[in-house]
N, C-alpha and C positions, 0 to 999 in steps of 0.2 A: 381652188381654196378648201382648207380641210374641213370636214364637218365636226359637230361638236362628239360624237361617236368616235371619228379618228385621233380627235385630240384627249379624249378620255383613254384611250388604249393605249398611246404613248405616253401618258402619265402614269397609267398603270405598269406597263412594261419598263419605266425609269425607277419607279417605287419598288418593283419586286426586285429587278438587279441591285439595286442599291441595299436592298433588306438582304440579300443572298450575299453580297459583297461583305456587310458587317459580320455575318456568320461565318465567312471563310476567315476573315481576320480575327475574330475571337478566336478560332479553333487553331490558327497559326500560333497562337500565343501560350497554348497548352503544351504539355510534357509530351503528348501522344505520338505515336510517327505519325508523320504527315502522309494522308492518302487523299490529295485532292481529286484526284481523275474521279474517283469513285464517288467522292461527294457530289462534284457537279455533274456527273451523269445521272446520280439520283434526282437531284432538283431539276434537268432538264428533262427527264421523264414525269417525273411529278406535275412539272409547269404546264408541260403538254397534257397531260390527262385532265387536271382542274381548268384548262383553257376555257374561258367564258364563264366560267362558275363564279358567283359572288356569295360571300357570306350575310347574315341578316344585317350587319351593320352596313352593307354595300361595299366592303373591299373587294378586290381579288381573293378568292378562295385561298389561291399558293401561299397567301401572306399567313396564315395560320399554321401550317406544316413548318415553314422557315420559323416563326416565332416558337414553335414546339423544341425545334433541333437548337435555337439559342439557348433555350432554359437547358436542355438537355447538357450542352456544352458548360454554360457559366455557371449554372446553378447546382448542377449534379456532378458534372466534371466526367461524362462519358467520352469514348471516342468515335472513331467513323464509322464502324457498325450500326452504332445506337443513332448517330446523323441520320445517317440511309435511311435507317427506319423511320425516324420521326418524320422526314421528309416525304417518305411514301405511305404513312401510316393510314391515309383515308383514301387512297387510290383503288384498293379491290373494293371497298364498300359503295363508294360513289361514281366508279366508273365500270366499264367492262371489261378491263383486265382482270386477270386470274392470278391466285398465287402461284400457279405454274408458269404463267409469263415472267413473274417477279425471279423465281427460281431460275428459270432460263437466261437473264440478263444480269442479276446481282448474284447468284449463288444461294446454296442452301440456308444459311445462318440467318439473313437478311429476311429472307421470305420467310422463314420460322418465326421470326420475330414480329413481323408485318400479320401472319396469320392469327397470332396470339391478340393483336390489338384489334384485329378485326373483329373476332370473335367476342370481345367485349366493347364493341364499339358503340352499343346502342345504353351503355351505362351499364353496372353490375346488376341493375335490376329490371327485369323486363316486367312487361303487363301480365305475364301468366306465370304461376309457379314455376311450370318445368321449365320457362326461358329463365325465369331467375337462379335457379338448380343450376342448369348447364352454364350460364355465364360465369357464374360467381365461382362455381368448381373449375372453371376453366382458369380464370383469373389466378386463383392458387395454384393451379397444376402448371401453370406457367411461371409463376413466381417461384415455386420449388425448383424448376429446370432450367429457367433462365430469367433470372431476376431482373434484367433489363426490360422486359414487357413492361413490367408495374411500374417501373422507375419512368419510362417512357409516359407511360398513359398517367400517372401523377403529373408530369409535364403537361400533359395535353389539359388535362382538368384543371391546372394552375392557369393555362394562358384562357381556358374558357371562362373562367371566374375573371380575370381582368378585363374580359370583353362583354361581361354579363349585360352590361344596361343596354343592349339593344333588343333583349328579350322582354316577353312579357311578365308581369308580376308571377304569376302563377307558376311558369316555368322558372324563373328565377328561386321561387321557393324549393321548388323541386332538385334544382341543380345543388343550393347551399343546401339542404338538407341531406341529400346524398353525401357530401362533401364532409360536412361534419361526421357523419355517421361512421362513414368507412374511409374516406381518402386522406382526412386530417392525422387519425391515429395510424393509419398505414404509414404515411409518411414520419411521424414520430417514431414508430416501431422502426423502420429502416434508418432513422437517424439524421432527417432530414430535417432539421429543427427549423430552420430559416423558412423552408417552403410550408412545413405544417403551421408555422406562426401565419403566414401571409394567408394560407387556404382558411383558415379559421376566420382571420379580420375580413377578409373579402366576404365569405359566407355571412357573416355579422351585418355587414354594411348593407346588403340587398335583404335580409330578413327584418332588420331593424334600423332603415335609412336616418329617420327622425334621431334618435338615441346616437347613432352612429356620427351624426353632424353635430350636435352638442358636446358629444366626447371630444371630438376633434378639434371643437372651438376653445375647449376649457385647455386642451393641452397647446393651443396656440398661444393662449392668455398666459399662459405660466411658463412658457418656454424661457423669457427672459430670465427670471427667477433661477429656473434650471440650471441655465448657462453659468450663473455668476456661482451658484453652489457647486457644480460641478468641476470650475475653474479652481475653486479654493479646495476642493477635497482630492483633486488630483495630484496639485503641486508638492505637497509634502511625500506622497507614495512614489512619484516619478523622482523625485530629487534622492529618497532613501535607496533606491531600486540602480539608479546611475550610481551611487557611491559603491554599491555592491558588484558592479562591473556585468551589469546585465543590459542586454539588448533586447528590447520590448515595445511593444505597441499597447496603449492604453486607451480605451476609448468607450463612451457613455451609451447607454442602450435604453431608450424610453418606451415603456409597455405600450402596446398597440391598445386603440379603443376596447377591442374584444376583450382582450386580458384584463383592464381596468374593469370594463362590465361585468365581467365573469365573476372577478372577485368582489365587486359590490353585491351582486346576488348572494355569493355562497356565504360572506360575511355579514351581511346586513347593513353594509357601512356606506357613506356618501363618497364621492369624489375626493373632497378634501382629507378624507381619513386614509386614504390609499398611500401609505410611507414608503414603498417600494417602487413607486413608479420609475423610478430611475436607477438603473444598475451598472456595474463596470466591469469590463473584460480587460484582464491583462494576458497578451500571449507574448511568451519568451523564448528566445532563441537559446536552447540547452548548451551546455558547454559538455566538453567529453570528460571531466574529470568526475563526475559522479551522475546517479540516476536522475533521470527527468522526474521520478516522484520525490525523491530527496529535494530537489531544487524547488519543487512546489512548494513543499514545507518549509524552505527558506525563505521564499517572498511571503509565505501566510505569515511567519513569524515577524518580519519585516513591517507588514501592513500592522498587525496586532499591537507592534511597539508603540505606532502612532495612533490607531483607533481600538477602542476596545470592543472584543468581540462579544455576540451574541452566543452564551453557552449551548443554546438549543438550535442554533442555526448553522451548524457547521455540515458539509455534505462531503463525504470524501468518496468520491469516486475515481481515484487514482490507485487507491490500493485493491479496489475492486469495482472493475466498469459495469456499466449499464449492460443488458443484454444486447443492446443495439449496437455495443462498442463505445459508447461515449466514455470518455475521462476527462475528467477536471477535479479542481479542490473548490468548492463554494463557502463562502465565510460572509456572515452579516455583520457588520462592525457600525459602532455609533458614532456618525459623523457629525460635521460641524451643526451647528444650530439645534442639536437634540434629534436629528433624523437619522433613523437605522438605513443602512445600503449595502447592498448584497455587491460582492466581489467575487468574479469567477476568474481561476488561474488556470492558465492551458499552456503547455507547450506547442511549438508551429503544428507537429505532428497531430496533437490531440485536436486541435483548432480545426485542421483539415479534415479529420475525422467527424467533427461534430458539425459542419458545414457542408459535407459532401457525402456523409453516411457511408453507404455502404460503397460505395465507389473508391473512395479513401482505404476504407477497410481492407477491399482486395489489395491495394497498392502496398499496403504495411504485410500482407501477408507473408510470413518467411519460410514457409514448406506448407505440404499437402497436410502434415499432421496439425497445423496450427490453427486448430477449431475454436472459433469464437463463440460467447454466448447467442450471438446473431445465428451462426452455422446451426447451432443446435436447436432452435426456433425455426427455421427453416425446414430441418428435419421433422420438427412436430407437424408442420403443415403436411407433409408426406403422409405421415401417418393417419392424419384427420382424413385425407384423400383414399386411404386405404379402405375405410367402410363407408358404404353407402347410408346416406341418409334421406328418407323420402321427402321430408319438408325441407323445401330452401330456407324457410323462417328460421326453424331450428336450426340449420347449419350456420345459417351466419350468425344468429345470434350466440351458438356454440364458440365461433371463431372469434366474435368481438371480446368474448371474455378475456382472452388473451392480449388483444390488441390495446384495450385500454389498461392494463394491470401494470403497474409499476414493481419493481423488484424488490426481494429482501434476499439477504445469504444466510442461509442455514447449513448445517453439518449433519455427516451421516456418523453413525457410531465408530467409525473408524477414522473420522476428521478430514474426510473430503469435503470440500464447499461444494453447495450447490446452490442455484438460482432458481428462486419460485416467486410467484407473483404475491404482492403483498396482500393481507388478507386470506391467504390461503389456509386449509386446515391439514391436521395430520393425514385425514384420507387423501386430500390432493398429493400431498407428498409421496405416499404410496404408490398411488397411479403414477405419478411422474417417475419412480424408480422403475415399476414394471405394472403392467396390467393385472397380471395373476396376483402379485402383491397385495393390489388395490383391492379387488374381488374377494381375497381370504383375509382380507384385515379386520381383526376385532377390536383392537386398541394399539395405543403408542405410548411410550416413554420420552417424554420431553425434559431434557437436563434430569435423567434417571428418574422423574415421578412419572406416574401412571396417569394419564389425561385421556377423555373419551375421543373418539373419531372426530368430533367437532370441532375442537381444541384448535383455535388460531395462533397460528405460528408468528414469532417475534424473529427479528434479525438477531443471529448469532445462536440462536436455539441448535441443540443436538437432538435428533430424532432417530428413535428405532422404533420400527414397527413390530406389532405381534401380530402373528395370524393364525388361522386355524384351518384345516384342510376340509371341515364340513360346514363353513362360513361360505354364504352367497350373498350378493348384494342385495340391500334394501332399498324399497322405494324412498322412505325417509332421507336417504342419503343425498338424493337430487335436493333438499332444502338447504344443505349446506356446504356442498362444494362447490368451488369457485373457479377452477381452471378448465380452459378447453378440453384438454385429454381426460379429464376424469370425468366431467359430464358427458363427454361423448362416448366413451366405453360404457358407462351406467346404462345410458338411453339405448346403445346397441343391445345389451344385455335384456334390458325390459321390452325392448321390441319383438325379439324370438318369444318372449312368454306371451306378448299380446297378440301374435299371429295366431296360435293355438287357441288363445280364447275367440277371437274373432270367430275362426272359423266354427267353434262350437256355438256360438251366439248366432252366425247365419243358419246353420243346422237346425237351431232352436224354433227361429223364427219361419223358415219355411214351414217346420211342422205346424206351427200355430195357424198359418194362413190356410193350410190344408184342412185342418179340424175345424176351422170356423167358415171355410167354403169361399173364402176371400182371393179374387183375384186382383193383388195390386201392382198396376203399371207404374210408370214414373211420377206420372201425377199424385196416385194414391201414396208412394212412399214418401214423397215431398210432404204430404199432408201428415203422415206419421210423425215423419221428423219434428215439424212444425210442433205438433203436438208435444212432442217430448222435450221441446227447446234444444234440438241436436242438428248441426249444421250438417255433418258428414256421416256415410252410412256405416264407414268403419268403425266410427266412435260410437255408433248405435249398436251395432253387433257385439262389438268389446262390453259395452253395459250389460248386453244380455247374458253375455258370457260370464260375466261378473256377478250376475243375479242381480242387477240394482233395476232393473225394468220388467215390470208387471206386465206380460203379455196377454195379462185376461182382459185389459183396457182397449185391445183392438177392434171390437166388435162397437164397442161405444164410439170411436173414433169417427165410424162410417157412416153412423146413424146421428150424429150429434149436429142440430142446426146451426148454420153459421149467421151471427149476430147482425142484423142490418146497420146498426149503429156502432159498428167496429170504430171507424174513421173518426166519427165525432168523439167518442169516448175519448181514443187516441190523442186528439188535439185538444183535448180540454184544457191542460197545463202545458203551455208552448213551451217552458222549458224544464220540463222535467225528461228524464232518460229512460225510455220504456226498454225493460230488458227482453221484450219479446222482438221477434221478427216479424216484421209486417211485410210480405210479398209484394205489395203494391200500394205505394202511400200517394194518395192525391188530396190536394185540399178540398175541402168540403163542398166549396161552391163550383167545383171545375170536373167534368168529366173526361179530359183531357189525360193522357200520361205523362207522369212526370217527366219534364225535359228541362235542360238548362245548358247553356253556351259556355262551355268549359276556358273559353278565351277572354270572357267578360268579367267583370267586376262585380261581385253579388253585393247589393247595397244594402246592410242591416237595419231593417225599419222595425220600429213597435208594430207595426201593422202586419208585417210578415211572419213576425217571430212566430214558431209553432208551425207556420204553414210553408216556410221555405228553408226555414234552417232551426238549429238547437245548440245551445250551449253546452260545450263537453265539462263533466263534472269532475274530470281529471287536471283540469288547470283553472276553471271557474274565470272565465273571460269576462271583463265588464266592458262598455262603451267607453273608447280610449285607447283600449289595449292594443298592441299589434296585432294582429288575428289572420287566420286563413281557413277557408274551409276545405274539408274532406267530404268528397261525395261516397256516401254508404248507402248503397241501394238505392232508395227513392227520398234519404234525408241527406241533408247538408249540415254536418256536424263543425261549427266553430270552435278551434282550438286557437290559444296563444301561440306566437312563431317559435317561443323558446320552449315551448312543453315538449319533455320527452316524448311522450306519446306522439306527438306532432311530427317530431325529427325523425321518429321510425316510420311513421305514415309518409313523410315526405320522399324517404330512401326507397320504399320497398311499394309505393303505390301512388308515384309521382304523376300518374295521367290520371288520376283523381283530385288533385290537388287543387285548388280554386281561390283566385284572388278575392278578398273581400274586403268591405269598407263600412264602417260605422255611419249613419244617418246620426241626427240628434237625438236622442232619448231623454225625457225630462219627465215621462210617466213612471215605469219601472225603476224599482229600487235595487240595490244590490249589495249584500253583505261584505265589508271588507274588514281587514284586521289593521291595525297599526299598534306599533311598539313606542312607547316612550320612555326615555332613561334620561334621570337626572339627580339632581341634589334634592334631598327631601327637607321640604320645610312646611310650617304650618300652614294649611290653606292651598298647597300647590294642587291638590286633587280638585278642590273646587274651581281653581283658575282653568284647569285643564276642561271641566265638564261644563264650564260657562262659555269656553270657544266653541266646544262641540255643538251644546245644546242651544245655548241662547242665540250667540253671535251667528252661526250658520243654520241653527233649525235641524240639525241632523237628528235622527231618532237611532238610540242605542239598542243592542241587542243583550250585551254582557261586558262586564268589566272584569279584568283579572288585574290585581293591582298588590304590590309586595314594595315593602321597606325594610332596609338593612343597614345600620352603621352610617346613616344619613344618606344613604344611596335609595333613589326608588326604581322601580321598573313596572310597567303598567301595559297590558293588552285590552285596546279598546274594540269592540266589534262594532261599526257603525254602517247605517244604511247610506247609500250615496246613488247618484244615477251615473255618474262614468268618472273617469280618471282626473278630469279637471276639478272635480271636486273635492277628490281625496287628495290631490296633489296641492290644491291652494290650501285646505285645511290643515298638511304637514306644514305648509311654508309659514302660515299664520302661528302655529302651535311653537316654531322653533326660533320666534321672538320672544318668548318667555326665557328671563336670563338665567332661570334655573332650569331650565330644560337642556339636556346636552344633545340629543337625538331623538329625531323622528322618523320611524321608518315604514313604510308599506309593506305589511308580510306577505309575501306571494308563494303561497304553498302551493307546489306543483306535485302531483303524485308521480311516481317512476313506474307506475304499474303498465 
């Protein structure tokens, strides 16, 4: 009789073989050359290497590489080399096999891709700054040399997110934050729109599970009405295009919970006010009688004879494609029931590039000189790598400037078209043309008119750069440049200057110590740094070199007594943020060192406020908000999960992220803002104040009320205990027939 172990192993084997056969079936339906033998070889190798190993979810580990390979085939469109690399991507990291072993069995190319994946396997960001720099630079290096490494890595991240439920919340926050920080914008830059959308939506699901469920339910509730609307909207367009003789597909696309929530946050609107929750895509088979571009405009003309277009909502990426190769014509029209609807028009080729990104971009290249904007962007990655940046954080942030940027098109004096990031300045343009042009730039002419270097360019501008040989970069330029190349070149220039000042400052410091007969060891140096509120020695030496530090105070530092009441003074205001660095924070009644279990959930009670945690000033969380903790030395800082500062922390310092949960809070009050808009009538202000003060007994800090042409808008600053109170107040105010909208203003700093 078979044991439970044997039965389980047989079931596992059946599941594994079935999943692999599905992968082969998917591959057989592609246009790639069929190389089944090497794929089977890679599968057997990986299956044997991972034998007996299970994922956190309990399933056999080999199911993960198979799933990644499926994404590589079906959602990115890559071939046998990438499939093999996907199947083998964890072998070197998790087993005793080496890259040399793989090269001997599968050849140099597959081994190189697996090597690249292995070196960034721990995530882009390690626990140490040097690890971060090494991992992130390796990601960019492999991306510039063989883009398949980062495409497979994106597939790996997508499957990890799809199976994230088995991990602890703190780990979920780290992975979701890192995904939003780098992987989603990277997928967008590489043209993987569907994957980018799913990465963002899954990250949102694990960061804000309750809001995600609420929006998902609302989408289900409104599905019937959307279906009826879609049928009515499509029929007229389909009839018209059939009359024109086009073969096409037209399908509706519903916004994801994340995209709806993101728009609600950015525009301070409710779910019901999201007018473009439904969009349509027309993919047509072009005929050979005219260009695809002309046919896009013919279809546009057919649609706008039926529905009136929004004059400011036409996006022409057919005449000039996006930097990632995306081509389409977008138009927003007034549909039935007075609803605005976006329609995207694409040829089959355009649609394939939009869905599969770079893989399809390669397919449609006509020659070696057929360089797209994406090829040019990859060249800028190589240029970024050419200069060593000492701080991994600076390096990552510089790179992300170009990841998030949308593009505009501008012209040189000779009429050549150039792509540059939206929001770029005249100085950014100068650096984009050539580094020397940027460093010697003193001004620019835009459309033949003289403008300053900080002038923000607009689509269609014609720019002429004015230079001088005696000009050199100025530090204030860093305040307005927006592109990665310009910032990186300026920082490289200033670092050379700083090295000279650091050396001079170090020399002055040594002389001062000798003069005062002070022998400063590591503890002494740390004491000096704490006195001047500086974290790093180089910054200390730099400030000396610049003349910003008075070294005459050194003797006072070593004779000044330490206050015994430091910690008690520090804890006096539990919600205050102390700008001073405290080396060893302890609760006043406990002599043990600060310790906390990173795998546990920190319960945020009023009794432990200030002793175990503090509320971050950047996002002002209140009880009821979705939050997380960040362990900063001996302090847990509480951030909202959607705080931009928290996103950065999750990405760069994921090992310090802690799950946090509110307990009941009814003692401390928090100042919140609500914005109310509506129809101005006599007494409406009194009615609002009556609900806030009399019905609920909330205290107010300030009221900012304006009325004009029969419409009023007011901001009310109210003290509440938690989000339940503020939400209930908003619901009650919305019952007033003269009030159009009530919104909680959640101001979040981007610092």
